N, CA, C and O atoms as CSV, one atom per row, in Angstrom:
chain,resi,resn,atom,element,x,y,z
A,1,UNK,N,N,17.187,-10.943,10.088
A,1,UNK,CA,C,18.321,-10.730,9.236
A,1,UNK,C,C,18.522,-9.222,9.104
A,1,UNK,O,O,17.571,-8.481,8.858
A,2,UNK,N,N,19.758,-8.779,9.267
A,2,UNK,CA,C,20.097,-7.371,9.126
A,2,UNK,C,C,21.146,-7.243,8.031
A,2,UNK,O,O,22.148,-7.958,8.037
A,3,UNK,N,N,20.914,-6.331,7.091
A,3,UNK,CA,C,21.862,-6.073,6.003
A,3,UNK,C,C,22.757,-4.903,6.394
A,3,UNK,O,O,22.470,-3.755,6.056
A,4,UNK,N,N,23.844,-5.197,7.107
A,4,UNK,CA,C,24.764,-4.161,7.586
A,4,UNK,C,C,25.949,-4.028,6.636
A,4,UNK,O,O,26.410,-5.012,6.056
A,5,UNK,N,N,26.435,-2.796,6.487
A,5,UNK,CA,C,27.606,-2.553,5.635
A,5,UNK,C,C,28.881,-3.056,6.276
A,5,UNK,O,O,29.846,-3.373,5.582
A,6,UNK,N,N,28.892,-3.133,7.611
A,6,UNK,CA,C,30.048,-3.677,8.311
A,6,UNK,C,C,29.576,-4.472,9.519
A,6,UNK,O,O,28.537,-4.171,10.107
A,7,UNK,N,N,30.338,-5.477,9.880
A,7,UNK,CA,C,29.990,-6.333,11.006
A,7,UNK,C,C,30.552,-5.718,12.287
A,7,UNK,O,O,31.591,-6.132,12.803
A,8,UNK,N,N,29.830,-4.725,12.774
A,8,UNK,CA,C,30.193,-4.040,14.011
A,8,UNK,C,C,28.893,-3.584,14.665
A,8,UNK,O,O,27.841,-3.573,14.026
A,9,UNK,N,N,28.970,-3.211,15.931
A,9,UNK,CA,C,27.776,-2.715,16.615
A,9,UNK,C,C,27.204,-1.503,15.884
A,9,UNK,O,O,25.995,-1.430,15.664
A,10,UNK,N,N,28.054,-0.559,15.510
A,10,UNK,CA,C,27.607,0.637,14.799
A,10,UNK,C,C,26.988,0.275,13.462
A,10,UNK,O,O,25.930,0.797,13.112
A,11,UNK,N,N,27.633,-0.616,12.704
A,11,UNK,CA,C,27.124,-1.021,11.393
A,11,UNK,C,C,25.762,-1.693,11.488
A,11,UNK,O,O,24.875,-1.425,10.677
A,12,UNK,N,N,25.596,-2.557,12.465
A,12,UNK,CA,C,24.322,-3.261,12.643
A,12,UNK,C,C,23.227,-2.288,13.075
A,12,UNK,O,O,22.119,-2.328,12.540
A,13,UNK,N,N,23.526,-1.419,14.033
A,13,UNK,CA,C,22.525,-0.451,14.483
A,13,UNK,C,C,22.144,0.532,13.381
A,13,UNK,O,O,20.976,0.899,13.255
A,14,UNK,N,N,23.125,0.963,12.580
A,14,UNK,CA,C,22.821,1.851,11.446
A,14,UNK,C,C,21.879,1.154,10.467
A,14,UNK,O,O,20.923,1.767,9.992
A,15,UNK,N,N,22.134,-0.117,10.160
A,15,UNK,CA,C,21.283,-0.867,9.229
A,15,UNK,C,C,19.870,-1.020,9.778
A,15,UNK,O,O,18.901,-0.902,9.028
A,16,UNK,N,N,19.740,-1.280,11.071
A,16,UNK,CA,C,18.413,-1.401,11.680
A,16,UNK,C,C,17.681,-0.068,11.596
A,16,UNK,O,O,16.495,-0.043,11.267
A,17,UNK,N,N,18.359,1.039,11.884
A,17,UNK,CA,C,17.739,2.367,11.792
A,17,UNK,C,C,17.250,2.666,10.370
A,17,UNK,O,O,16.237,3.339,10.183
A,18,UNK,N,N,17.979,2.160,9.378
A,18,UNK,CA,C,17.616,2.390,7.977
A,18,UNK,C,C,16.535,1.428,7.497
A,18,UNK,O,O,16.046,1.563,6.375
A,19,UNK,N,N,16.158,0.467,8.321
A,19,UNK,CA,C,15.133,-0.496,7.933
A,19,UNK,C,C,15.644,-1.619,7.056
A,19,UNK,O,O,14.850,-2.327,6.437
A,20,UNK,N,N,16.952,-1.796,6.989
A,20,UNK,CA,C,17.549,-2.828,6.145
A,20,UNK,C,C,17.539,-4.170,6.867
A,20,UNK,O,O,18.584,-4.716,7.222
A,21,UNK,N,N,16.321,-4.690,7.076
A,21,UNK,CA,C,16.197,-5.933,7.836
A,21,UNK,C,C,14.863,-6.620,7.552
A,21,UNK,O,O,13.937,-6.028,6.997
A,22,UNK,N,N,14.800,-7.880,7.948
A,22,UNK,CA,C,13.542,-8.627,7.953
A,22,UNK,C,C,13.600,-9.632,9.092
A,22,UNK,O,O,14.676,-9.933,9.608
A,23,UNK,N,N,12.450,-10.145,9.479
A,23,UNK,CA,C,12.350,-11.114,10.557
A,23,UNK,C,C,11.916,-12.444,9.957
A,23,UNK,O,O,11.020,-12.486,9.114
A,24,UNK,N,N,12.551,-13.535,10.393
A,24,UNK,CA,C,12.218,-14.841,9.835
A,24,UNK,C,C,12.379,-15.944,10.876
A,24,UNK,O,O,13.244,-15.889,11.749
A,25,UNK,N,N,11.514,-16.947,10.749
A,25,UNK,CA,C,11.637,-18.165,11.542
A,25,UNK,C,C,12.165,-19.291,10.652
A,25,UNK,O,O,11.882,-20.463,10.898
A,26,UNK,N,N,12.936,-18.935,9.613
A,26,UNK,CA,C,13.516,-19.944,8.737
A,26,UNK,C,C,13.696,-19.489,7.300
A,26,UNK,O,O,14.828,-19.438,6.821
A,27,UNK,N,N,12.609,-19.152,6.584
A,27,UNK,CA,C,12.756,-18.782,5.176
A,27,UNK,C,C,13.618,-17.525,4.981
A,27,UNK,O,O,13.623,-16.621,5.816
A,28,UNK,N,N,14.324,-17.496,3.887
A,28,UNK,CA,C,15.140,-16.329,3.522
A,28,UNK,C,C,14.387,-15.500,2.492
A,28,UNK,O,O,13.877,-16.042,1.512
A,29,UNK,N,N,14.313,-14.191,2.706
A,29,UNK,CA,C,13.668,-13.264,1.786
A,29,UNK,C,C,14.659,-12.193,1.354
A,29,UNK,O,O,15.426,-11.684,2.172
A,30,UNK,N,N,14.644,-11.855,0.077
A,30,UNK,CA,C,15.417,-10.722,-0.430
A,30,UNK,C,C,14.422,-9.839,-1.167
A,30,UNK,O,O,13.828,-10.259,-2.160
A,31,UNK,N,N,14.242,-8.617,-0.681
A,31,UNK,CA,C,13.229,-7.686,-1.177
A,31,UNK,C,C,13.954,-6.462,-1.728
A,31,UNK,O,O,14.559,-5.702,-0.972
A,32,UNK,N,N,13.894,-6.272,-3.055
A,32,UNK,CA,C,14.625,-5.190,-3.711
A,32,UNK,C,C,13.715,-4.437,-4.676
A,32,UNK,O,O,12.594,-4.858,-4.958
A,33,UNK,N,N,14.222,-3.323,-5.172
A,33,UNK,CA,C,13.482,-2.530,-6.155
A,33,UNK,C,C,14.464,-1.851,-7.095
A,33,UNK,O,O,15.623,-1.615,-6.753
A,34,UNK,N,N,13.968,-1.544,-8.290
A,34,UNK,CA,C,14.738,-0.760,-9.246
A,34,UNK,C,C,13.767,0.164,-9.974
A,34,UNK,O,O,12.733,-0.272,-10.481
A,35,UNK,N,N,14.119,1.442,-10.015
A,35,UNK,CA,C,13.255,2.411,-10.684
A,35,UNK,C,C,13.490,2.386,-12.184
A,35,UNK,O,O,14.452,1.788,-12.667
A,36,UNK,N,N,12.595,3.045,-12.914
A,36,UNK,CA,C,12.730,3.082,-14.370
A,36,UNK,C,C,13.994,3.808,-14.810
A,36,UNK,O,O,14.450,3.611,-15.936
A,37,UNK,N,N,14.573,4.649,-13.941
A,37,UNK,CA,C,15.825,5.349,-14.281
A,37,UNK,C,C,17.051,4.598,-13.770
A,37,UNK,O,O,18.169,5.105,-13.853
A,38,UNK,N,N,16.845,3.383,-13.237
A,38,UNK,CA,C,17.958,2.535,-12.839
A,38,UNK,C,C,18.405,2.643,-11.392
A,38,UNK,O,O,19.376,1.989,-11.011
A,39,UNK,N,N,17.736,3.439,-10.575
A,39,UNK,CA,C,18.101,3.535,-9.159
A,39,UNK,C,C,17.685,2.240,-8.462
A,39,UNK,O,O,16.566,1.757,-8.638
A,40,UNK,N,N,18.611,1.685,-7.661
A,40,UNK,CA,C,18.344,0.442,-6.958
A,40,UNK,C,C,18.118,0.711,-5.481
A,40,UNK,O,O,18.699,1.633,-4.909
A,41,UNK,N,N,17.275,-0.098,-4.876
A,41,UNK,CA,C,16.955,0.048,-3.465
A,41,UNK,C,C,16.796,-1.320,-2.831
A,41,UNK,O,O,16.509,-2.313,-3.499
A,42,UNK,N,N,16.991,-1.342,-1.520
A,42,UNK,CA,C,16.750,-2.567,-0.757
A,42,UNK,C,C,15.711,-2.278,0.306
A,42,UNK,O,O,15.381,-1.122,0.569
A,43,UNK,N,N,15.201,-3.327,0.910
A,43,UNK,CA,C,14.180,-3.197,1.936
A,43,UNK,C,C,14.576,-2.108,2.931
A,43,UNK,O,O,15.722,-2.032,3.374
A,44,UNK,N,N,13.585,-1.260,3.272
A,44,UNK,CA,C,13.825,-0.156,4.189
A,44,UNK,C,C,14.107,1.164,3.514
A,44,UNK,O,O,13.994,2.215,4.146
A,45,UNK,N,N,14.472,1.137,2.242
A,45,UNK,CA,C,14.820,2.367,1.530
A,45,UNK,C,C,13.585,3.131,1.066
A,45,UNK,O,O,12.487,2.582,0.975
A,46,UNK,N,N,13.795,4.404,0.778
A,46,UNK,CA,C,12.785,5.251,0.162
A,46,UNK,C,C,12.995,5.170,-1.344
A,46,UNK,O,O,14.084,5.464,-1.839
A,47,UNK,N,N,11.962,4.776,-2.070
A,47,UNK,CA,C,12.026,4.699,-3.530
A,47,UNK,C,C,11.503,6.022,-4.081
A,47,UNK,O,O,10.419,6.460,-3.695
A,48,UNK,N,N,12.263,6.675,-4.988
A,48,UNK,CA,C,11.799,7.946,-5.545
A,48,UNK,C,C,10.425,7.815,-6.200
A,48,UNK,O,O,9.999,6.717,-6.559
A,49,UNK,N,N,9.744,8.938,-6.350
A,49,UNK,CA,C,8.401,8.954,-6.919
A,49,UNK,C,C,8.480,8.786,-8.437
A,49,UNK,O,O,8.280,9.733,-9.198
A,50,UNK,N,N,8.776,7.569,-8.846
A,50,UNK,CA,C,8.801,7.198,-10.265
A,50,UNK,C,C,8.450,5.723,-10.369
A,50,UNK,O,O,8.462,5.008,-9.368
A,51,UNK,N,N,8.144,5.276,-11.549
A,51,UNK,CA,C,7.802,3.865,-11.745
A,51,UNK,C,C,8.961,2.987,-11.286
A,51,UNK,O,O,10.129,3.328,-11.468
A,52,UNK,N,N,8.613,1.847,-10.687
A,52,UNK,CA,C,9.640,0.938,-10.181
A,52,UNK,C,C,9.163,-0.503,-10.297
A,52,UNK,O,O,7.964,-0.785,-10.319
A,53,UNK,N,N,10.126,-1.396,-10.369
A,53,UNK,CA,C,9.852,-2.828,-10.298
A,53,UNK,C,C,10.300,-3.304,-8.925
A,53,UNK,O,O,11.449,-3.110,-8.529
A,54,UNK,N,N,9.380,-3.926,-8.208
A,54,UNK,CA,C,9.647,-4.476,-6.883
A,54,UNK,C,C,9.825,-5.981,-7.063
A,54,UNK,O,O,9.044,-6.621,-7.766
A,55,UNK,N,N,10.861,-6.549,-6.423
A,55,UNK,CA,C,11.113,-7.976,-6.588
A,55,UNK,C,C,11.409,-8.620,-5.233
A,55,UNK,O,O,12.116,-8.054,-4.400
A,56,UNK,N,N,10.859,-9.800,-5.037
A,56,UNK,CA,C,11.207,-10.604,-3.869
A,56,UNK,C,C,11.663,-11.979,-4.352
A,56,UNK,O,O,11.061,-12.572,-5.246
A,57,UNK,N,N,12.724,-12.463,-3.750
A,57,UNK,CA,C,13.152,-13.850,-3.959
A,57,UNK,C,C,13.102,-14.527,-2.589
A,57,UNK,O,O,13.297,-13.884,-1.557
A,58,UNK,N,N,12.841,-15.822,-2.596
A,58,UNK,CA,C,12.772,-16.560,-1.344
A,58,UNK,C,C,13.365,-17.940,-1.514
A,58,UNK,O,O,13.438,-18.480,-2.618
A,59,UNK,N,N,13.785,-18.495,-0.398
A,59,UNK,CA,C,14.220,-19.888,-0.353
A,59,UNK,C,C,13.948,-20.428,1.044
A,59,UNK,O,O,13.774,-19.670,1.999
A,60,UNK,N,N,13.915,-21.732,1.140
A,60,UNK,CA,C,13.640,-22.435,2.401
A,60,UNK,C,C,12.219,-22.216,2.907
A,60,UNK,O,O,11.961,-22.336,4.105
A,61,UNK,N,N,11.286,-21.893,1.994
A,61,UNK,CA,C,9.868,-21.855,2.373
A,61,UNK,C,C,9.382,-23.300,2.498
A,61,UNK,O,O,10.121,-24.238,2.197
A,62,UNK,N,N,8.153,-23.471,2.936
A,62,UNK,CA,C,7.585,-24.806,3.133
A,62,UNK,C,C,6.505,-25.072,2.089
A,62,UNK,O,O,5.865,-24.145,1.592
A,63,UNK,N,N,6.312,-26.339,1.767
A,63,UNK,CA,C,5.254,-26.714,0.848
A,63,UNK,C,C,3.923,-26.197,1.390
A,63,UNK,O,O,3.596,-26.419,2.556
A,64,UNK,N,N,3.159,-25.508,0.545
A,64,UNK,CA,C,1.872,-24.967,0.949
A,64,UNK,C,C,1.925,-23.553,1.518
A,64,UNK,O,O,0.887,-22.995,1.873
A,65,UNK,N,N,3.128,-22.958,1.612
A,65,UNK,CA,C,3.233,-21.592,2.129
A,65,UNK,C,C,2.620,-20.585,1.158
A,65,UNK,O,O,2.410,-20.875,-0.019
A,66,UNK,N,N,2.344,-19.408,1.681
A,66,UNK,CA,C,1.692,-18.345,0.928
A,66,UNK,C,C,2.518,-17.068,1.048
A,66,UNK,O,O,3.004,-16.732,2.128
A,67,UNK,N,N,2.670,-16.365,-0.062
A,67,UNK,CA,C,3.352,-15.075,-0.093
A,67,UNK,C,C,2.298,-13.989,-0.243
A,67,UNK,O,O,1.390,-14.099,-1.067
A,68,UNK,N,N,2.427,-12.942,0.558
A,68,UNK,CA,C,1.484,-11.833,0.473
A,68,UNK,C,C,2.239,-10.540,0.216
A,68,UNK,O,O,3.216,-10.235,0.901
A,69,UNK,N,N,1.783,-9.782,-0.775
A,69,UNK,CA,C,2.280,-8.433,-1.018
A,69,UNK,C,C,1.329,-7.490,-0.292
A,69,UNK,O,O,0.131,-7.465,-0.573
A,70,UNK,N,N,1.869,-6.720,0.640
A,70,UNK,CA,C,1.078,-5.774,1.421
A,70,UNK,C,C,1.368,-4.370,0.885
A,70,UNK,O,O,2.519,-3.935,0.856
A,71,UNK,N,N,0.331,-3.679,0.469
A,71,UNK,CA,C,0.474,-2.318,-0.063
A,71,UNK,C,C,-0.429,-1.401,0.750
A,71,UNK,O,O,-1.641,-1.605,0.820
A,72,UNK,N,N,0.173,-0.396,1.358
A,72,UNK,CA,C,-0.566,0.547,2.202
A,72,UNK,C,C,-1.431,-0.170,3.242
A,72,UNK,O,O,-2.561,0.238,3.512
A,73,UNK,N,N,-0.885,-1.242,3.819
A,73,UNK,CA,C,-1.555,-1.955,4.897
A,73,UNK,C,C,-2.578,-2.985,4.481
A,73,UNK,O,O,-3.196,-3.619,5.336
A,74,UNK,N,N,-2.774,-3.170,3.174
A,74,UNK,CA,C,-3.779,-4.127,2.693
A,74,UNK,C,C,-3.110,-5.174,1.808
A,74,UNK,O,O,-2.143,-4.879,1.105
A,75,UNK,N,N,-3.630,-6.390,1.848
A,75,UNK,CA,C,-3.101,-7.455,0.995
A,75,UNK,C,C,-3.481,-7.129,-0.452
A,75,UNK,O,O,-4.661,-7.073,-0.798
A,76,UNK,N,N,-2.462,-6.914,-1.291
A,76,UNK,CA,C,-2.715,-6.654,-2.711
A,76,UNK,C,C,-2.657,-7.945,-3.510
A,76,UNK,O,O,-3.386,-8.112,-4.488
A,77,UNK,N,N,-1.787,-8.861,-3.090
A,77,UNK,CA,C,-1.712,-10.160,-3.767
A,77,UNK,C,C,-1.414,-11.227,-2.732
A,77,UNK,O,O,-0.646,-11.009,-1.795
A,78,UNK,N,N,-2.033,-12.387,-2.915
A,78,UNK,CA,C,-1.930,-13.526,-2.007
A,78,UNK,C,C,-1.727,-14.729,-2.912
A,78,UNK,O,O,-2.628,-15.087,-3.671
A,79,UNK,N,N,-0.556,-15.363,-2.846
A,79,UNK,CA,C,-0.291,-16.450,-3.786
A,79,UNK,C,C,0.452,-17.595,-3.124
A,79,UNK,O,O,1.363,-17.377,-2.326
A,80,UNK,N,N,0.052,-18.844,-3.466
A,80,UNK,CA,C,0.800,-19.999,-2.981
A,80,UNK,C,C,2.166,-20.035,-3.662
A,80,UNK,O,O,2.297,-19.654,-4.826
A,81,UNK,N,N,3.178,-20.493,-2.933
A,81,UNK,CA,C,4.539,-20.515,-3.470
A,81,UNK,C,C,5.189,-21.867,-3.242
A,81,UNK,O,O,4.721,-22.684,-2.449
A,82,UNK,N,N,6.284,-22.076,-3.960
A,82,UNK,CA,C,7.114,-23.253,-3.757
A,82,UNK,C,C,8.202,-22.953,-2.738
A,82,UNK,O,O,8.239,-21.869,-2.156
A,83,UNK,N,N,9.078,-23.912,-2.530
A,83,UNK,CA,C,10.139,-23.750,-1.543
A,83,UNK,C,C,11.104,-22.634,-1.900
A,83,UNK,O,O,11.643,-21.976,-1.010
A,84,UNK,N,N,11.333,-22.407,-3.208
A,84,UNK,CA,C,12.176,-21.300,-3.670
A,84,UNK,C,C,11.460,-20.624,-4.836
A,84,UNK,O,O,10.627,-21.233,-5.508
A,85,UNK,N,N,11.792,-19.380,-5.059
A,85,UNK,CA,C,11.202,-18.695,-6.194
A,85,UNK,C,C,11.446,-17.207,-6.170
A,85,UNK,O,O,12.181,-16.682,-5.333
A,86,UNK,N,N,10.799,-16.532,-7.127
A,86,UNK,CA,C,10.916,-15.093,-7.237
A,86,UNK,C,C,9.646,-14.541,-7.860
A,86,UNK,O,O,8.979,-15.212,-8.648
A,87,UNK,N,N,9.322,-13.310,-7.494
A,87,UNK,CA,C,8.125,-12.649,-8.025
A,87,UNK,C,C,8.436,-11.162,-8.181
A,87,UNK,O,O,9.111,-10.566,-7.341
A,88,UNK,N,N,7.934,-10.573,-9.268
A,88,UNK,CA,C,8.118,-9.145,-9.522
A,88,UNK,C,C,6.775,-8.470,-9.713
A,88,UNK,O,O,5.820,-9.072,-10.204
A,89,UNK,N,N,6.719,-7.209,-9.315
A,89,UNK,CA,C,5.541,-6.376,-9.527
A,89,UNK,C,C,5.994,-5.041,-10.086
A,89,UNK,O,O,7.006,-4.491,-9.653
A,90,UNK,N,N,5.243,-4.518,-11.052
A,90,UNK,CA,C,5.517,-3.185,-11.596
A,90,UNK,C,C,4.628,-2.185,-10.865
A,90,UNK,O,O,3.409,-2.349,-10.810
A,91,UNK,N,N,5.238,-1.165,-10.313
A,91,UNK,CA,C,4.521,-0.103,-9.608
A,91,UNK,C,C,4.660,1.191,-10.394
A,91,UNK,O,O,5.777,1.672,-10.584
A,92,UNK,N,N,3.549,1.768,-10.859
A,92,UNK,CA,C,3.650,3.077,-11.499
A,92,UNK,C,C,3.979,4.144,-10.447
A,92,UNK,O,O,3.790,3.916,-9.252
A,93,UNK,N,N,4.463,5.285,-10.883
A,93,UNK,CA,C,4.755,6.384,-9.961
A,93,UNK,C,C,3.497,6.730,-9.173
A,93,UNK,O,O,2.387,6.670,-9.702
A,94,UNK,N,N,3.676,7.087,-7.921
A,94,UNK,CA,C,2.585,7.500,-7.021
A,94,UNK,C,C,1.524,6.414,-6.820
A,94,UNK,O,O,0.381,6.721,-6.482
A,95,UNK,N,N,1.897,5.148,-7.025
A,95,UNK,CA,C,0.947,4.029,-6.888
A,95,UNK,C,C,0.556,3.777,-5.433
A,95,UNK,O,O,-0.593,3.446,-5.140
A,96,UNK,N,N,1.522,3.938,-4.522
A,96,UNK,CA,C,1.275,3.570,-3.131
A,96,UNK,C,C,2.220,4.343,-2.225
A,96,UNK,O,O,3.151,5.000,-2.690
A,97,UNK,N,N,1.968,4.253,-0.929
A,97,UNK,CA,C,2.838,4.894,0.056
A,97,UNK,C,C,3.929,3.956,0.544
A,97,UNK,O,O,5.068,4.373,0.752
A,98,UNK,N,N,3.576,2.672,0.729
A,98,UNK,CA,C,4.588,1.706,1.149
A,98,UNK,C,C,4.139,0.298,0.799
A,98,UNK,O,O,2.960,0.051,0.548
A,99,UNK,N,N,5.101,-0.625,0.787
A,99,UNK,CA,C,4.785,-2.032,0.549
A,99,UNK,C,C,5.754,-2.907,1.334
A,99,UNK,O,O,6.876,-2.500,1.637
A,100,UNK,N,N,5.303,-4.115,1.657
A,100,UNK,CA,C,6.120,-5.096,2.351
A,100,UNK,C,C,5.681,-6.490,1.921
A,100,UNK,O,O,4.695,-6.651,1.201
A,101,UNK,N,N,6.417,-7.479,2.366
A,101,UNK,CA,C,6.138,-8.882,2.022
A,101,UNK,C,C,5.943,-9.680,3.296
A,101,UNK,O,O,6.668,-9.496,4.273
A,102,UNK,N,N,4.956,-10.569,3.280
A,102,UNK,CA,C,4.752,-11.528,4.349
A,102,UNK,C,C,4.795,-12.933,3.738
A,102,UNK,O,O,4.269,-13.160,2.649
A,103,UNK,N,N,5.418,-13.857,4.438
A,103,UNK,CA,C,5.451,-15.259,4.007
A,103,UNK,C,C,4.944,-16.080,5.191
A,103,UNK,O,O,5.494,-16.016,6.290
A,104,UNK,N,N,3.896,-16.845,4.947
A,104,UNK,CA,C,3.327,-17.636,6.031
A,104,UNK,C,C,2.712,-18.917,5.514
A,104,UNK,O,O,2.778,-19.224,4.323
A,105,UNK,N,N,2.115,-19.656,6.427
A,105,UNK,CA,C,1.452,-20.891,6.000
A,105,UNK,C,C,0.015,-20.576,5.576
A,105,UNK,O,O,-0.447,-19.443,5.715
A,106,UNK,N,N,-0.669,-21.567,5.068
A,106,UNK,CA,C,-2.023,-21.372,4.538
A,106,UNK,C,C,-3.018,-20.963,5.621
A,106,UNK,O,O,-4.063,-20.392,5.307
A,107,UNK,N,N,-2.717,-21.241,6.879
A,107,UNK,CA,C,-3.613,-20.868,7.981
A,107,UNK,C,C,-3.373,-19.432,8.458
A,107,UNK,O,O,-4.100,-18.938,9.319
A,108,UNK,N,N,-2.351,-18.758,7.901
A,108,UNK,CA,C,-2.083,-17.369,8.266
A,108,UNK,C,C,-0.986,-17.174,9.290
A,108,UNK,O,O,-0.669,-16.036,9.638
A,109,UNK,N,N,-0.390,-18.265,9.788
A,109,UNK,CA,C,0.731,-18.122,10.715
A,109,UNK,C,C,1.957,-17.642,9.943
A,109,UNK,O,O,2.244,-18.140,8.855
A,110,UNK,N,N,2.667,-16.690,10.498
A,110,UNK,CA,C,3.779,-16.021,9.817
A,110,UNK,C,C,5.092,-16.784,9.968
A,110,UNK,O,O,5.461,-17.209,11.062
A,111,UNK,N,N,5.795,-16.948,8.832
A,111,UNK,CA,C,7.164,-17.484,8.843
A,111,UNK,C,C,8.176,-16.357,8.732
A,111,UNK,O,O,9.231,-16.397,9.364
A,112,UNK,N,N,7.853,-15.345,7.920
A,112,UNK,CA,C,8.802,-14.246,7.702
A,112,UNK,C,C,8.040,-13.000,7.264
A,112,UNK,O,O,6.988,-13.083,6.630
A,113,UNK,N,N,8.597,-11.846,7.617
A,113,UNK,CA,C,8.013,-10.567,7.205
A,113,UNK,C,C,9.155,-9.582,6.959
A,113,UNK,O,O,10.102,-9.496,7.740
A,114,UNK,N,N,9.041,-8.849,5.865
A,114,UNK,CA,C,10.073,-7.850,5.567
A,114,UNK,C,C,9.704,-6.517,6.201
A,114,UNK,O,O,8.548,-6.266,6.542
A,115,UNK,N,N,10.699,-5.686,6.347
A,115,UNK,CA,C,10.445,-4.292,6.611
A,115,UNK,C,C,9.829,-3.762,5.332
A,115,UNK,O,O,9.616,-4.541,4.403
A,116,UNK,N,N,9.538,-2.502,5.242
A,116,UNK,CA,C,8.827,-1.998,4.071
A,116,UNK,C,C,9.685,-1.069,3.232
A,116,UNK,O,O,10.696,-0.534,3.687
A,117,UNK,N,N,9.250,-0.896,2.002
A,117,UNK,CA,C,9.740,0.176,1.143
A,117,UNK,C,C,8.773,1.331,1.310
A,117,UNK,O,O,7.559,1.126,1.283
A,118,UNK,N,N,9.282,2.539,1.483
A,118,UNK,CA,C,8.452,3.737,1.378
A,118,UNK,C,C,8.566,4.201,-0.059
A,118,UNK,O,O,9.654,4.196,-0.634
A,119,UNK,N,N,7.453,4.600,-0.638
A,119,UNK,CA,C,7.410,4.949,-2.056
A,119,UNK,C,C,7.128,6.429,-2.250
A,119,UNK,O,O,6.249,6.998,-1.602
A,120,UNK,N,N,7.879,7.042,-3.145
A,120,UNK,CA,C,7.651,8.439,-3.492
A,120,UNK,C,C,7.939,9.377,-2.345
A,120,UNK,O,O,8.804,9.104,-1.513
A,121,UNK,N,N,7.226,10.470,-2.296
A,121,UNK,CA,C,7.430,11.489,-1.276
A,121,UNK,C,C,6.531,11.259,-0.069
A,121,UNK,O,O,6.355,12.158,0.753
A,122,UNK,N,N,5.958,10.060,0.044
A,122,UNK,CA,C,4.962,9.794,1.081
A,122,UNK,C,C,5.555,9.388,2.410
A,122,UNK,O,O,4.910,9.562,3.444
A,123,UNK,N,N,6.773,8.846,2.416
A,123,UNK,CA,C,7.253,8.254,3.661
A,123,UNK,C,C,8.633,8.719,4.043
A,123,UNK,O,O,9.317,9.403,3.282
A,124,UNK,N,N,9.025,8.338,5.229
A,124,UNK,CA,C,10.351,8.591,5.752
A,124,UNK,C,C,10.977,7.241,6.024
A,124,UNK,O,O,10.482,6.486,6.862
A,125,UNK,N,N,12.053,6.925,5.332
A,125,UNK,CA,C,12.626,5.585,5.466
A,125,UNK,C,C,13.080,5.285,6.887
A,125,UNK,O,O,13.200,4.118,7.260
A,126,UNK,N,N,13.329,6.301,7.673
A,126,UNK,CA,C,13.778,6.060,9.032
A,126,UNK,C,C,12.631,5.668,9.962
A,126,UNK,O,O,12.870,5.314,11.117
A,127,UNK,N,N,11.400,5.726,9.478
A,127,UNK,CA,C,10.257,5.342,10.293
A,127,UNK,C,C,9.753,3.949,9.942
A,127,UNK,O,O,8.745,3.508,10.495
A,128,UNK,N,N,10.426,3.247,9.039
A,128,UNK,CA,C,9.997,1.913,8.655
A,128,UNK,C,C,10.155,0.961,9.820
A,128,UNK,O,O,11.233,0.860,10.406
A,129,UNK,N,N,9.086,0.265,10.155
A,129,UNK,CA,C,9.134,-0.671,11.283
A,129,UNK,C,C,8.455,-1.961,10.852
A,129,UNK,O,O,7.315,-1.949,10.389
A,130,UNK,N,N,9.158,-3.067,11.006
A,130,UNK,CA,C,8.572,-4.369,10.663
A,130,UNK,C,C,7.542,-4.739,11.710
A,130,UNK,O,O,7.755,-4.508,12.901
A,131,UNK,N,N,6.430,-5.309,11.282
A,131,UNK,CA,C,5.450,-5.827,12.222
A,131,UNK,C,C,5.487,-7.340,12.115
A,131,UNK,O,O,5.563,-7.883,11.013
A,132,UNK,N,N,5.436,-8.006,13.220
A,132,UNK,CA,C,5.625,-9.448,13.184
A,132,UNK,C,C,4.892,-10.127,14.331
A,132,UNK,O,O,4.870,-9.626,15.455
A,133,UNK,N,N,4.299,-11.262,14.035
A,133,UNK,CA,C,3.667,-12.074,15.075
A,133,UNK,C,C,4.156,-13.515,14.942
A,133,UNK,O,O,3.377,-14.406,14.601
A,134,UNK,N,N,5.417,-13.742,15.205
A,134,UNK,CA,C,5.985,-15.088,15.115
A,134,UNK,C,C,5.714,-15.866,16.373
A,134,UNK,O,O,6.117,-17.024,16.482
């Protein structure tokens, strides 16, 4: 899925370069953030170095699927989920360099993976690359 501002080759390629995308074999993921000062971001964006709430919503998951919050390359939270739902996490300023979401089955096979948020002054949003083993 690519979140493009316009349905054109240029619009789609610009969105991919910005990291505004995720890969899925079915489930839909929406990964957003809002800082304590009200700045909003979507997957692939650079979140300013301030406290933020990260939120993911999903639908069309499967019974028994698992959602994983990945922070700086490590699983920070691993939780069973229902077919639809939402989860939020509060991140203090300078908490991490980046985070992403993985949705898979209980055996670890991947259904969907988001691109990442870069947090604070640690990352470059143009270097965000989704990793996927579908």
